[in-house]
N, CA, C and O atoms as a GROMACS GRO file, in nm:
protein
  624
    1MET      N    1   4.140   4.187  -8.004
    1MET     CA    2   4.268   4.125  -7.971
    1MET      C    3   4.298   4.149  -7.824
    1MET      O    4   4.275   4.258  -7.772
    2ILE      N    5   4.349   4.047  -7.760
    2ILE     CA    6   4.396   4.062  -7.622
    2ILE      C    7   4.542   4.021  -7.615
    2ILE      O    8   4.589   3.936  -7.691
    3ILE      N    9   4.613   4.083  -7.522
    3ILE     CA   10   4.751   4.046  -7.491
    3ILE      C   11   4.747   3.982  -7.353
    3ILE      O   12   4.694   4.041  -7.258
    4ARG      N   13   4.802   3.863  -7.341
    4ARG     CA   14   4.804   3.792  -7.214
    4ARG      C   15   4.933   3.713  -7.203
    4ARG      O   16   5.005   3.694  -7.301
    5GLU      N   17   4.962   3.666  -7.081
    5GLU     CA   18   5.078   3.580  -7.062
    5GLU      C   19   5.051   3.444  -7.126
    5GLU      O   20   4.940   3.392  -7.118
    6ALA      N   21   5.152   3.389  -7.188
    6ALA     CA   22   5.141   3.257  -7.249
    6ALA      C   23   5.130   3.151  -7.140
    6ALA      O   24   5.180   3.168  -7.028
    7THR      N   25   5.065   3.041  -7.175
    7THR     CA   26   5.050   2.929  -7.083
    7THR      C   27   5.087   2.800  -7.157
    7THR      O   28   5.102   2.799  -7.279
    8GLU      N   29   5.101   2.692  -7.082
    8GLU     CA   30   5.141   2.564  -7.142
    8GLU      C   31   5.053   2.521  -7.259
    8GLU      O   32   5.107   2.472  -7.358
    9PRO      N   33   4.921   2.537  -7.254
    9PRO     CA   34   4.839   2.496  -7.369
    9PRO      C   35   4.868   2.575  -7.498
    9PRO      O   36   4.823   2.536  -7.605
   10ASP      N   37   4.942   2.685  -7.488
   10ASP     CA   38   4.978   2.765  -7.606
   10ASP      C   39   5.096   2.706  -7.684
   10ASP      O   40   5.131   2.758  -7.789
   11TYR      N   41   5.157   2.600  -7.633
   11TYR     CA   42   5.281   2.548  -7.690
   11TYR      C   43   5.273   2.524  -7.841
   11TYR      O   44   5.358   2.574  -7.915
   12ASP      N   45   5.174   2.451  -7.887
   12ASP     CA   46   5.166   2.418  -8.030
   12ASP      C   47   5.148   2.543  -8.115
   12ASP      O   48   5.210   2.556  -8.220
   13ALA      N   49   5.064   2.634  -8.071
   13ALA     CA   50   5.041   2.758  -8.146
   13ALA      C   51   5.167   2.845  -8.146
   13ALA      O   52   5.198   2.908  -8.247
   14LEU      N   53   5.240   2.848  -8.036
   14LEU     CA   54   5.366   2.921  -8.031
   14LEU      C   55   5.465   2.862  -8.132
   14LEU      O   56   5.532   2.936  -8.204
   15CYS      N   57   5.475   2.731  -8.136
   15CYS     CA   58   5.567   2.666  -8.231
   15CYS      C   59   5.529   2.700  -8.375
   15CYS      O   60   5.617   2.720  -8.459
   16ALA      N   61   5.400   2.705  -8.405
   16ALA     CA   62   5.357   2.738  -8.542
   16ALA      C   63   5.401   2.879  -8.580
   16ALA      O   64   5.444   2.902  -8.693
   17ILE      N   65   5.390   2.973  -8.487
   17ILE     CA   66   5.430   3.111  -8.516
   17ILE      C   67   5.583   3.122  -8.523
   17ILE      O   68   5.637   3.188  -8.612
   18ILE      N   69   5.652   3.057  -8.430
   18ILE     CA   70   5.799   3.058  -8.431
   18ILE      C   71   5.852   3.000  -8.561
   18ILE      O   72   5.952   3.047  -8.614
   19SER      N   73   5.785   2.899  -8.612
   19SER     CA   74   5.827   2.835  -8.737
   19SER      C   75   5.835   2.937  -8.852
   19SER      O   76   5.923   2.926  -8.938
   20GLN      N   77   5.745   3.034  -8.853
   20GLN     CA   78   5.747   3.135  -8.958
   20GLN      C   79   5.876   3.216  -8.955
   20GLN      O   80   5.938   3.238  -9.059
   21VAL      N   81   5.916   3.260  -8.838
   21VAL     CA   82   6.038   3.341  -8.828
   21VAL      C   83   6.162   3.254  -8.847
   21VAL      O   84   6.262   3.299  -8.902
   22ASP      N   85   6.155   3.129  -8.802
   22ASP     CA   86   6.268   3.038  -8.825
   22ASP      C   87   6.290   3.016  -8.975
   22ASP      O   88   6.405   3.013  -9.021
   23THR      N   89   6.183   3.002  -9.050
   23THR     CA   90   6.193   2.985  -9.196
   23THR      C   91   6.259   3.106  -9.258
   23THR      O   92   6.345   3.092  -9.344
   24LEU      N   93   6.219   3.224  -9.217
   24LEU     CA   94   6.278   3.348  -9.268
   24LEU      C   95   6.428   3.350  -9.242
   24LEU      O   96   6.507   3.385  -9.330
   25HIS      N   97   6.468   3.314  -9.122
   25HIS     CA   98   6.610   3.314  -9.088
   25HIS      C   99   6.687   3.207  -9.166
   25HIS      O  100   6.799   3.232  -9.211
   26ARG      N  101   6.628   3.090  -9.183
   26ARG     CA  102   6.694   2.984  -9.263
   26ARG      C  103   6.715   3.029  -9.407
   26ARG      O  104   6.819   3.002  -9.466
   27GLU      N  105   6.616   3.097  -9.463
   27GLU     CA  106   6.625   3.141  -9.602
   27GLU      C  107   6.736   3.245  -9.622
   27GLU      O  108   6.805   3.243  -9.723
   28HIS      N  109   6.752   3.333  -9.526
   28HIS     CA  110   6.851   3.440  -9.540
   28HIS      C  111   6.989   3.406  -9.483
   28HIS      O  112   7.090   3.461  -9.526
   29LEU      N  113   6.992   3.316  -9.386
   29LEU     CA  114   7.119   3.283  -9.319
   29LEU      C  115   7.134   3.132  -9.304
   29LEU      O  116   7.140   3.081  -9.192
   30PRO      N  117   7.141   3.059  -9.416
   30PRO     CA  118   7.146   2.913  -9.407
   30PRO      C  119   7.275   2.860  -9.345
   30PRO      O  120   7.279   2.744  -9.305
   31TYR      N  121   7.377   2.941  -9.336
   31TYR     CA  122   7.501   2.898  -9.272
   31TYR      C  123   7.493   2.910  -9.121
   31TYR      O  124   7.584   2.866  -9.050
   32ILE      N  125   7.385   2.970  -9.070
   32ILE     CA  126   7.364   2.980  -8.925
   32ILE      C  127   7.244   2.896  -8.881
   32ILE      O  128   7.250   2.828  -8.778
   33PHE      N  129   7.135   2.902  -8.959
   33PHE     CA  130   7.009   2.839  -8.919
   33PHE      C  131   6.975   2.720  -9.008
   33PHE      O  132   6.997   2.724  -9.129
   34LYS      N  133   6.922   2.614  -8.946
   34LYS     CA  134   6.884   2.494  -9.018
   34LYS      C  135   6.744   2.451  -8.974
   34LYS      O  136   6.691   2.502  -8.875
   35ASP      N  137   6.686   2.360  -9.047
   35ASP     CA  138   6.556   2.304  -9.012
   35ASP      C  139   6.573   2.224  -8.883
   35ASP      O  140   6.668   2.146  -8.870
   36ALA      N  141   6.482   2.243  -8.789
   36ALA     CA  142   6.493   2.175  -8.661
   36ALA      C  143   6.468   2.025  -8.672
   36ALA      O  144   6.508   1.949  -8.584
   37GLY      N  145   6.402   1.982  -8.779
   37GLY     CA  146   6.376   1.840  -8.796
   37GLY      C  147   6.276   1.784  -8.695
   37GLY      O  148   6.274   1.664  -8.671
   38GLY      N  149   6.197   1.869  -8.639
   38GLY     CA  150   6.097   1.831  -8.538
   38GLY      C  151   6.036   1.958  -8.484
   38GLY      O  152   6.027   2.057  -8.555
   39PRO      N  153   5.996   1.957  -8.359
   39PRO     CA  154   5.941   2.080  -8.302
   39PRO      C  155   6.045   2.192  -8.309
   39PRO      O  156   6.163   2.170  -8.285
   40VAL      N  157   6.000   2.312  -8.342
   40VAL     CA  158   6.093   2.423  -8.357
   40VAL      C  159   6.155   2.463  -8.223
   40VAL      O  160   6.266   2.518  -8.219
   41ARG      N  161   6.085   2.437  -8.116
   41ARG     CA  162   6.138   2.454  -7.981
   41ARG      C  163   6.088   2.337  -7.897
   41ARG      O  164   5.971   2.300  -7.906
   42GLN      N  165   6.174   2.282  -7.818
   42GLN     CA  166   6.134   2.171  -7.732
   42GLN      C  167   6.036   2.219  -7.626
   42GLN      O  168   6.048   2.330  -7.574
   43ARG      N  169   5.939   2.136  -7.595
   43ARG     CA  170   5.838   2.171  -7.494
   43ARG      C  171   5.905   2.208  -7.362
   43ARG      O  172   5.864   2.303  -7.295
   44GLU      N  173   6.008   2.132  -7.324
   44GLU     CA  174   6.076   2.157  -7.197
   44GLU      C  175   6.138   2.297  -7.195
   44GLU      O  176   6.136   2.365  -7.093
   45TYR      N  177   6.191   2.339  -7.309
   45TYR     CA  178   6.251   2.472  -7.317
   45TYR      C  179   6.145   2.579  -7.296
   45TYR      O  180   6.164   2.671  -7.216
   46ILE      N  181   6.033   2.568  -7.366
   46ILE     CA  182   5.925   2.666  -7.351
   46ILE      C  183   5.872   2.666  -7.208
   46ILE      O  184   5.850   2.772  -7.150
   47LEU      N  185   5.852   2.549  -7.151
   47LEU     CA  186   5.803   2.541  -7.013
   47LEU      C  187   5.902   2.601  -6.915
   47LEU      O  188   5.862   2.659  -6.814
   48SER      N  189   6.031   2.588  -6.942
   48SER     CA  190   6.131   2.648  -6.853
   48SER      C  191   6.121   2.800  -6.856
   48SER      O  192   6.147   2.866  -6.756
   49LEU      N  193   6.083   2.856  -6.971
   49LEU     CA  194   6.064   3.001  -6.979
   49LEU      C  195   5.946   3.044  -6.893
   49LEU      O  196   5.952   3.147  -6.825
   50PHE      N  197   5.838   2.966  -6.896
   50PHE     CA  198   5.720   2.998  -6.814
   50PHE      C  199   5.755   2.998  -6.666
   50PHE      O  200   5.698   3.075  -6.589
   51ALA      N  201   5.847   2.911  -6.626
   51ALA     CA  202   5.880   2.894  -6.485
   51ALA      C  203   5.980   2.997  -6.434
   51ALA      O  204   5.991   3.017  -6.313
   52ALA      N  205   6.052   3.064  -6.523
   52ALA     CA  206   6.158   3.157  -6.480
   52ALA      C  207   6.097   3.288  -6.430
   52ALA      O  208   6.004   3.342  -6.490
   53ASP      N  209   6.150   3.338  -6.319
   53ASP     CA  210   6.100   3.463  -6.261
   53ASP      C  211   6.136   3.585  -6.344
   53ASP      O  212   6.067   3.687  -6.337
   54ASN      N  213   6.244   3.577  -6.420
   54ASN     CA  214   6.293   3.694  -6.494
   54ASN      C  215   6.255   3.690  -6.643
   54ASN      O  216   6.309   3.767  -6.722
   55VAL      N  217   6.165   3.601  -6.679
   55VAL     CA  218   6.125   3.584  -6.820
   55VAL      C  219   5.973   3.589  -6.829
   55VAL      O  220   5.902   3.540  -6.741
   56CYS      N  221   5.924   3.649  -6.937
   56CYS     CA  222   5.781   3.646  -6.962
   56CYS      C  223   5.756   3.633  -7.111
   56CYS      O  224   5.823   3.696  -7.193
   57LEU      N  225   5.660   3.552  -7.146
   57LEU     CA  226   5.612   3.539  -7.283
   57LEU      C  227   5.470   3.593  -7.286
   57LEU      O  228   5.383   3.548  -7.210
   58PHE      N  229   5.447   3.689  -7.372
   58PHE     CA  230   5.312   3.742  -7.391
   58PHE      C  231   5.265   3.701  -7.529
   58PHE      O  232   5.343   3.699  -7.625
   59VAL      N  233   5.138   3.666  -7.539
   59VAL     CA  234   5.080   3.630  -7.667
   59VAL      C  235   4.970   3.728  -7.702
   59VAL      O  236   4.904   3.785  -7.615
   60ALA      N  237   4.952   3.747  -7.832
   60ALA     CA  238   4.839   3.823  -7.885
   60ALA      C  239   4.739   3.720  -7.934
   60ALA      O  240   4.773   3.628  -8.008
   61GLU      N  241   4.616   3.737  -7.892
   61GLU     CA  242   4.512   3.640  -7.925
   61GLU      C  243   4.394   3.712  -7.988
   61GLU      O  244   4.344   3.812  -7.935
   62GLU      N  245   4.351   3.661  -8.102
   62GLU     CA  246   4.229   3.710  -8.167
   62GLU      C  247   4.132   3.594  -8.171
   62GLU      O  248   4.158   3.492  -8.235
   63GLY      N  249   4.020   3.610  -8.104
   63GLY     CA  250   3.928   3.498  -8.092
   63GLY      C  251   3.997   3.387  -8.016
   63GLY      O  252   4.045   3.407  -7.905
   64ASP      N  253   4.003   3.269  -8.076
   64ASP     CA  254   4.071   3.157  -8.011
   64ASP      C  255   4.204   3.125  -8.079
   64ASP      O  256   4.255   3.014  -8.066
   65ARG      N  257   4.259   3.222  -8.152
   65ARG     CA  258   4.382   3.199  -8.228
   65ARG      C  259   4.495   3.290  -8.181
   65ARG      O  260   4.475   3.410  -8.164
   66LEU      N  261   4.615   3.232  -8.159
   66LEU     CA  262   4.732   3.312  -8.129
   66LEU      C  263   4.784   3.371  -8.259
   66LEU      O  264   4.803   3.299  -8.358
   67VAL      N  265   4.808   3.502  -8.259
   67VAL     CA  266   4.854   3.569  -8.381
   67VAL      C  267   4.990   3.635  -8.362
   67VAL      O  268   5.041   3.697  -8.455
   68GLY      N  269   5.048   3.622  -8.244
   68GLY     CA  270   5.181   3.678  -8.221
   68GLY      C  271   5.226   3.653  -8.079
   68GLY      O  272   5.148   3.616  -7.992
   69PHE      N  273   5.355   3.674  -8.058
   69PHE     CA  274   5.408   3.662  -7.922
   69PHE      C  275   5.537   3.743  -7.911
   69PHE      O  276   5.604   3.772  -8.010
   70VAL      N  277   5.570   3.776  -7.788
   70VAL     CA  278   5.697   3.840  -7.756
   70VAL      C  279   5.752   3.771  -7.632
   70VAL      O  280   5.678   3.736  -7.540
   71ASN      N  281   5.882   3.753  -7.632
   71ASN     CA  282   5.952   3.690  -7.521
   71ASN      C  283   6.051   3.793  -7.468
   71ASN      O  284   6.138   3.839  -7.542
   72VAL      N  285   6.039   3.829  -7.340
   72VAL     CA  286   6.125   3.930  -7.280
   72VAL      C  287   6.191   3.874  -7.154
   72VAL      O  288   6.130   3.800  -7.078
   73ILE      N  289   6.318   3.911  -7.135
   73ILE     CA  290   6.398   3.865  -7.022
   73ILE      C  291   6.457   3.986  -6.951
   73ILE      O  292   6.500   4.081  -7.017
   74VAL      N  293   6.459   3.984  -6.820
   74VAL     CA  294   6.523   4.090  -6.742
   74VAL      C  295   6.654   4.035  -6.688
   74VAL      O  296   6.660   3.925  -6.633
   75ARG      N  297   6.760   4.115  -6.706
   75ARG     CA  298   6.894   4.073  -6.663
   75ARG      C  299   6.964   4.185  -6.589
   75ARG      O  300   6.926   4.302  -6.599
   76LEU      N  301   7.066   4.147  -6.514
   76LEU     CA  302   7.156   4.244  -6.452
   76LEU      C  303   7.285   4.246  -6.531
   76LEU      O  304   7.330   4.142  -6.579
   77ALA      N  305   7.344   4.363  -6.545
   77ALA     CA  306   7.472   4.374  -6.615
   77ALA      C  307   7.576   4.290  -6.543
   77ALA      O  308   7.572   4.275  -6.421
   78THR      N  309   7.668   4.235  -6.619
   78THR     CA  310   7.778   4.156  -6.562
   78THR      C  311   7.852   4.240  -6.460
   78THR      O  312   7.879   4.358  -6.483
   79ASP      N  313   7.886   4.180  -6.349
   79ASP     CA  314   7.951   4.250  -6.239
   79ASP      C  315   8.103   4.256  -6.262
   79ASP      O  316   8.179   4.178  -6.203
   80ILE      N  317   8.145   4.350  -6.348
   80ILE     CA  318   8.287   4.376  -6.367
   80ILE      C  319   8.307   4.527  -6.352
   80ILE      O  320   8.215   4.604  -6.380
   81PRO      N  321   8.426   4.569  -6.309
   81PRO     CA  322   8.447   4.709  -6.273
   81PRO      C  323   8.414   4.811  -6.382
   81PRO      O  324   8.371   4.922  -6.351
   82ILE      N  325   8.433   4.778  -6.507
   82ILE     CA  326   8.411   4.877  -6.612
   82ILE      C  327   8.263   4.902  -6.643
   82ILE      O  328   8.228   5.005  -6.700
   83LEU      N  329   8.176   4.808  -6.604
   83LEU     CA  330   8.034   4.821  -6.636
   83LEU      C  331   7.956   4.887  -6.524
   83LEU      O  332   7.974   4.856  -6.406
   84VAL      N  333   7.871   4.980  -6.563
   84VAL     CA  334   7.781   5.044  -6.468
   84VAL      C  335   7.677   4.940  -6.425
   84VAL      O  336   7.617   4.875  -6.510
   85PRO      N  337   7.656   4.923  -6.296
   85PRO     CA  338   7.552   4.828  -6.253
   85PRO      C  339   7.417   4.875  -6.306
   85PRO      O  340   7.379   4.991  -6.290
   86ARG      N  341   7.345   4.785  -6.369
   86ARG     CA  342   7.214   4.822  -6.422
   86ARG      C  343   7.130   4.698  -6.445
   86ARG      O  344   7.180   4.587  -6.461
   87CYS      N  345   7.003   4.721  -6.446
   87CYS     CA  346   6.906   4.618  -6.476
   87CYS      C  347   6.847   4.653  -6.613
   87CYS      O  348   6.802   4.765  -6.634
   88PHE      N  349   6.849   4.558  -6.704
   88PHE     CA  350   6.797   4.584  -6.838
   88PHE      C  351   6.714   4.466  -6.885
   88PHE      O  352   6.722   4.356  -6.829
   89ALA      N  353   6.636   4.489  -6.987
   89ALA     CA  354   6.553   4.383  -7.045
   89ALA      C  355   6.604   4.352  -7.184
   89ALA      O  356   6.668   4.434  -7.249
   90LEU      N  357   6.576   4.232  -7.228
   90LEU     CA  358   6.616   4.186  -7.360
   90LEU      C  359   6.494   4.124  -7.428
   90LEU      O  360   6.433   4.031  -7.375
   91ILE      N  361   6.460   4.175  -7.544
   91ILE     CA  362   6.355   4.112  -7.624
   91ILE      C  363   6.425   3.998  -7.698
   91ILE      O  364   6.509   4.021  -7.785
   92GLU      N  365   6.388   3.877  -7.665
   92GLU     CA  366   6.451   3.761  -7.728
   92GLU      C  367   6.382   3.727  -7.860
   92GLU      O  368   6.449   3.690  -7.957
   93ASN      N  369   6.251   3.738  -7.863
   93ASN     CA  370   6.175   3.708  -7.984
   93ASN      C  371   6.051   3.796  -7.990
   93ASN      O  372   5.986   3.823  -7.889
   94LEU      N  373   6.020   3.840  -8.110
   94LEU     CA  374   5.891   3.903  -8.138
   94LEU      C  375   5.848   3.847  -8.273
   94LEU      O  376   5.920   3.862  -8.372
   95VAL      N  377   5.733   3.785  -8.277
   95VAL     CA  378   5.682   3.730  -8.402
   95VAL      C  379   5.532   3.758  -8.410
   95VAL      O  380   5.458   3.734  -8.315
   96VAL      N  381   5.491   3.808  -8.526
   96VAL     CA  382   5.349   3.823  -8.555
   96VAL      C  383   5.321   3.735  -8.676
   96VAL      O  384   5.395   3.737  -8.775
   97ASP      N  385   5.214   3.658  -8.668
   97ASP     CA  386   5.175   3.572  -8.778
   97ASP      C  387   5.173   3.651  -8.908
   97ASP      O  388   5.121   3.763  -8.912
   98GLU      N  389   5.229   3.593  -9.014
   98GLU     CA  390   5.244   3.665  -9.140
   98GLU      C  391   5.112   3.714  -9.198
   98GLU      O  392   5.111   3.810  -9.275
   99ASN      N  393   5.001   3.651  -9.163
   99ASN     CA  394   4.870   3.693  -9.213
   99ASN      C  395   4.805   3.800  -9.126
   99ASN      O  396   4.694   3.844  -9.156
  100HIS      N  397   4.874   3.841  -9.020
  100HIS     CA  398   4.817   3.940  -8.928
  100HIS      C  399   4.909   4.060  -8.906
  100HIS      O  400   4.890   4.135  -8.810
  101ARG      N  401   5.006   4.078  -8.992
  101ARG     CA  402   5.101   4.188  -8.974
  101ARG      C  403   5.042   4.321  -9.020
  101ARG      O  404   4.946   4.325  -9.097
  102ARG      N  405   5.103   4.428  -8.971
  102ARG     CA  406   5.065   4.566  -9.004
  102ARG      C  407   4.925   4.601  -8.953
  102ARG      O  408   4.851   4.677  -9.016
  103ARG      N  409   4.892   4.543  -8.837
  103ARG     CA  410   4.762   4.571  -8.776
  103ARG      C  411   4.777   4.617  -8.631
  103ARG      O  412   4.679   4.622  -8.557
  104GLY      N  413   4.900   4.649  -8.589
  104GLY     CA  414   4.923   4.697  -8.454
  104GLY      C  415   4.952   4.590  -8.352
  104GLY      O  416   4.969   4.620  -8.233
  105ILE      N  417   4.958   4.465  -8.393
  105ILE     CA  418   4.980   4.355  -8.300
  105ILE      C  419   5.121   4.360  -8.242
  105ILE      O  420   5.140   4.346  -8.122
  106GLY      N  421   5.220   4.379  -8.328
  106GLY     CA  422   5.359   4.387  -8.281
  106GLY      C  423   5.378   4.504  -8.186
  106GLY      O  424   5.445   4.492  -8.084
  107ARG      N  425   5.318   4.616  -8.219
  107ARG     CA  426   5.327   4.735  -8.134
  107ARG      C  427   5.263   4.708  -7.997
  107ARG      O  428   5.317   4.748  -7.894
  108ALA      N  429   5.147   4.641  -7.996
  108ALA     CA  430   5.080   4.610  -7.870
  108ALA      C  431   5.162   4.512  -7.786
  108ALA      O  432   5.172   4.527  -7.664
  109LEU      N  433   5.221   4.412  -7.852
  109LEU     CA  434   5.306   4.317  -7.779
  109LEU      C  435   5.428   4.386  -7.720
  109LEU      O  436   5.465   4.361  -7.605
  110MET      N  437   5.491   4.474  -7.798
  110MET     CA  438   5.609   4.544  -7.748
  110MET      C  439   5.572   4.637  -7.633
  110MET      O  440   5.647   4.649  -7.537
  111SER      N  441   5.459   4.702  -7.643
  111SER     CA  442   5.414   4.790  -7.534
  111SER      C  443   5.397   4.710  -7.405
  111SER      O  444   5.438   4.756  -7.298
  112ARG      N  445   5.338   4.592  -7.415
  112ARG     CA  446   5.320   4.508  -7.296
  112ARG      C  447   5.454   4.460  -7.243
  112ARG      O  448   5.475   4.456  -7.122
  113ALA      N  449   5.546   4.425  -7.333
  113ALA     CA  450   5.680   4.383  -7.289
  113ALA      C  451   5.753   4.497  -7.220
  113ALA      O  452   5.820   4.476  -7.119
  114HIS      N  453   5.742   4.618  -7.274
  114HIS     CA  454   5.805   4.735  -7.213
  114HIS      C  455   5.749   4.757  -7.072
  114HIS      O  456   5.825   4.781  -6.978
  115GLN      N  457   5.617   4.748  -7.057
  115GLN     CA  458   5.556   4.770  -6.926
  115GLN      C  459   5.602   4.664  -6.826
  115GLN      O  460   5.636   4.697  -6.712
  116TRP      N  461   5.604   4.540  -6.868
  116TRP     CA  462   5.648   4.433  -6.778
  116TRP      C  463   5.793   4.456  -6.737
  116TRP      O  464   5.827   4.440  -6.619
  117ALA      N  465   5.878   4.493  -6.832
  117ALA     CA  466   6.020   4.516  -6.802
  117ALA      C  467   6.035   4.632  -6.702
  117ALA      O  468   6.114   4.623  -6.607
  118ARG      N  469   5.959   4.740  -6.723
  118ARG     CA  470   5.963   4.851  -6.626
  118ARG      C  471   5.919   4.803  -6.488
  118ARG      O  472   5.982   4.835  -6.387
  119ASP      N  473   5.811   4.726  -6.483
  119ASP     CA  474   5.761   4.674  -6.354
  119ASP      C  475   5.864   4.585  -6.286
  119ASP      O  476   5.866   4.575  -6.163
  120MET      N  477   5.948   4.520  -6.364
  120MET     CA  478   6.052   4.433  -6.310
  120MET      C  479   6.178   4.511  -6.271
  120MET      O  480   6.274   4.452  -6.222
  121GLY      N  481   6.179   4.641  -6.293
  121GLY     CA  482   6.292   4.724  -6.254
  121GLY      C  483   6.393   4.752  -6.364
  121GLY      O  484   6.497   4.812  -6.337
  122ALA      N  485   6.364   4.711  -6.486
  122ALA     CA  486   6.457   4.736  -6.596
  122ALA      C  487   6.462   4.885  -6.628
  122ALA      O  488   6.360   4.955  -6.627
  123GLU      N  489   6.583   4.932  -6.655
  123GLU     CA  490   6.605   5.073  -6.690
  123GLU      C  491   6.609   5.096  -6.839
  123GLU      O  492   6.591   5.208  -6.886
  124SER      N  493   6.633   4.989  -6.916
  124SER     CA  494   6.640   4.999  -7.061
  124SER      C  495   6.602   4.863  -7.119
  124SER      O  496   6.587   4.764  -7.047
  125ILE      N  497   6.587   4.862  -7.251
  125ILE     CA  498   6.550   4.737  -7.317
  125ILE      C  499   6.631   4.725  -7.446
  125ILE      O  500   6.651   4.824  -7.517
  126GLU      N  501   6.676   4.604  -7.476
  126GLU     CA  502   6.762   4.579  -7.591
  126GLU      C  503   6.703   4.466  -7.675
  126GLU      O  504   6.618   4.390  -7.629
  127LEU      N  505   6.749   4.458  -7.799
  127LEU     CA  506   6.712   4.348  -7.887
  127LEU      C  507   6.815   4.337  -7.997
  127LEU      O  508   6.896   4.427  -8.018
  128THR      N  509   6.812   4.225  -8.066
  128THR     CA  510   6.899   4.202  -8.180
  128THR      C  511   6.811   4.182  -8.302
  128THR      O  512   6.710   4.112  -8.295
  129VAL      N  513   6.850   4.242  -8.414
  129VAL     CA  514   6.778   4.222  -8.540
  129VAL      C  515   6.883   4.202  -8.649
  129VAL      O  516   6.981   4.276  -8.655
  130TYR      N  517   6.862   4.103  -8.734
  130TYR     CA  518   6.957   4.076  -8.841
  130TYR      C  519   6.946   4.182  -8.950
  130TYR      O  520   6.838   4.234  -8.976
  131GLU      N  521   7.058   4.213  -9.011
  131GLU     CA  522   7.066   4.317  -9.113
  131GLU      C  523   6.970   4.294  -9.230
  131GLU      O  524   6.916   4.391  -9.284
  132PHE      N  525   6.948   4.171  -9.269
  132PHE     CA  526   6.861   4.144  -9.384
  132PHE      C  527   6.716   4.184  -9.357
  132PHE      O  528   6.640   4.207  -9.452
  133ASN      N  529   6.677   4.191  -9.231
  133ASN     CA  530   6.537   4.210  -9.195
  133ASN      C  531   6.500   4.358  -9.189
  133ASN      O  532   6.481   4.415  -9.081
  134ARG      N  533   6.491   4.419  -9.304
  134ARG     CA  534   6.464   4.563  -9.313
  134ARG      C  535   6.332   4.602  -9.249
  134ARG      O  536   6.321   4.706  -9.184
  135GLY      N  537   6.230   4.519  -9.269
  135GLY     CA  538   6.099   4.549  -9.211
  135GLY      C  539   6.104   4.554  -9.060
  135GLY      O  540   6.047   4.644  -8.999
  136ALA      N  541   6.173   4.458  -8.999
  136ALA     CA  542   6.185   4.456  -8.854
  136ALA      C  543   6.266   4.576  -8.804
  136ALA      O  544   6.231   4.638  -8.704
  137LYS      N  545   6.374   4.608  -8.876
  137LYS     CA  546   6.454   4.725  -8.835
  137LYS      C  547   6.371   4.851  -8.839
  137LYS      O  548   6.377   4.932  -8.746
  138ALA      N  549   6.294   4.870  -8.944
  138ALA     CA  550   6.209   4.990  -8.954
  138ALA      C  551   6.104   4.991  -8.843
  138ALA      O  552   6.076   5.096  -8.785
  139PHE      N  553   6.048   4.875  -8.813
  139PHE     CA  554   5.949   4.866  -8.705
  139PHE      C  555   6.010   4.907  -8.572
  139PHE      O  556   5.954   4.990  -8.500
  140TYR      N  557   6.126   4.850  -8.539
  140TYR     CA  558   6.189   4.882  -8.411
  140TYR      C  559   6.230   5.030  -8.405
  140TYR      O  560   6.217   5.093  -8.301
  141GLU      N  561   6.278   5.083  -8.514
  141GLU     CA  562   6.312   5.225  -8.517
  141GLU      C  563   6.188   5.311  -8.493
  141GLU      O  564   6.198   5.416  -8.428
  142SER      N  565   6.074   5.269  -8.544
  142SER     CA  566   5.950   5.344  -8.522
  142SER      C  567   5.909   5.344  -8.375
  142SER      O  568   5.833   5.430  -8.330
  143LEU      N  569   5.959   5.246  -8.299
  143LEU     CA  570   5.934   5.239  -8.155
  143LEU      C  571   6.040   5.312  -8.073
  143LEU      O  572   6.034   5.312  -7.950
  144GLY      N  573   6.137   5.374  -8.141
  144GLY     CA  574   6.239   5.449  -8.071
  144GLY      C  575   6.370   5.376  -8.049
  144GLY      O  576   6.460   5.430  -7.985
  145TYR      N  577   6.384   5.255  -8.099
  145TYR     CA  578   6.510   5.181  -8.086
  145TYR      C  579   6.613   5.237  -8.183
  145TYR      O  580   6.579   5.282  -8.292
  146GLY      N  581   6.738   5.233  -8.141
  146GLY     CA  582   6.848   5.276  -8.225
  146GLY      C  583   6.962   5.178  -8.214
  146GLY      O  584   6.970   5.099  -8.119
  147THR      N  585   7.051   5.182  -8.311
  147THR     CA  586   7.165   5.091  -8.312
  147THR      C  587   7.268   5.138  -8.210
  147THR      O  588   7.312   5.253  -8.212
  148GLU      N  589   7.305   5.048  -8.122
  148GLU     CA  590   7.403   5.076  -8.017
  148GLU      C  591   7.535   5.009  -8.046
  148GLU      O  592   7.641   5.060  -8.009
  149SER      N  593   7.531   4.896  -8.110
  149SER     CA  594   7.653   4.824  -8.147
  149SER      C  595   7.623   4.745  -8.274
  149SER      O  596   7.508   4.735  -8.317
  150ARG      N  597   7.725   4.691  -8.331
  150ARG     CA  598   7.709   4.612  -8.453
  150ARG      C  599   7.793   4.487  -8.440
  150ARG      O  600   7.912   4.495  -8.410
  151LYS      N  601   7.732   4.373  -8.463
  151LYS     CA  602   7.802   4.245  -8.464
  151LYS      C  603   7.843   4.220  -8.608
  151LYS      O  604   7.760   4.226  -8.698
  152MET      N  605   7.970   4.192  -8.629
  152MET     CA  606   8.020   4.170  -8.764
  152MET      C  607   8.081   4.031  -8.772
  152MET      O  608   8.126   3.976  -8.671
  153SER      N  609   8.082   3.975  -8.892
  153SER     CA  610   8.141   3.843  -8.911
  153SER      C  611   8.196   3.831  -9.052
  153SER      O  612   8.168   3.913  -9.140
  154ARG      N  613   8.274   3.726  -9.072
  154ARG     CA  614   8.321   3.690  -9.205
  154ARG      C  615   8.356   3.543  -9.206
  154ARG      O  616   8.386   3.484  -9.103
  155GLU      N  617   8.352   3.487  -9.322
  155GLU     CA  618   8.388   3.346  -9.334
  155GLU      C  619   8.538   3.334  -9.342
  155GLU      O  620   8.606   3.423  -9.393
  156LEU      N  621   8.591   3.225  -9.291
  156LEU     CA  622   8.735   3.199  -9.294
  156LEU      C  623   8.770   3.098  -9.400
  156LEU      O  624   8.887   3.064  -9.417
   0.00000   0.00000   0.00000
């Protein structure tokens, strides 16, 4: 397995992997997520990520097949008096193909994302995980992540 930066020819394979996690979210949170009715992400959107200086997509490749990816963004804290100025990273997506999980691929992708974020000057890294996703929560906790805040909601 190799970890490398994603490129434009990876678009279709990225969409296939993203579709797996989108399906999971639709099944558990149908009031938030719906079927895209076409490509799970528009090509222009993915290409815009490739072009951004503060964003990187890394893919895990086995042979000629993509088996996972991570999308990481580096940001600066909002410039308001109460916030300490800081540079941090955000894991926007991490997906490992369902047939390749529990083989160290997610861990390798996260390690590469952490290194890239450090190289970009990030002091910390954040992510969001939905409560229903116990496996993902356990995985992130095994990497040293902890809950810092909780987003709550209710129907009206």
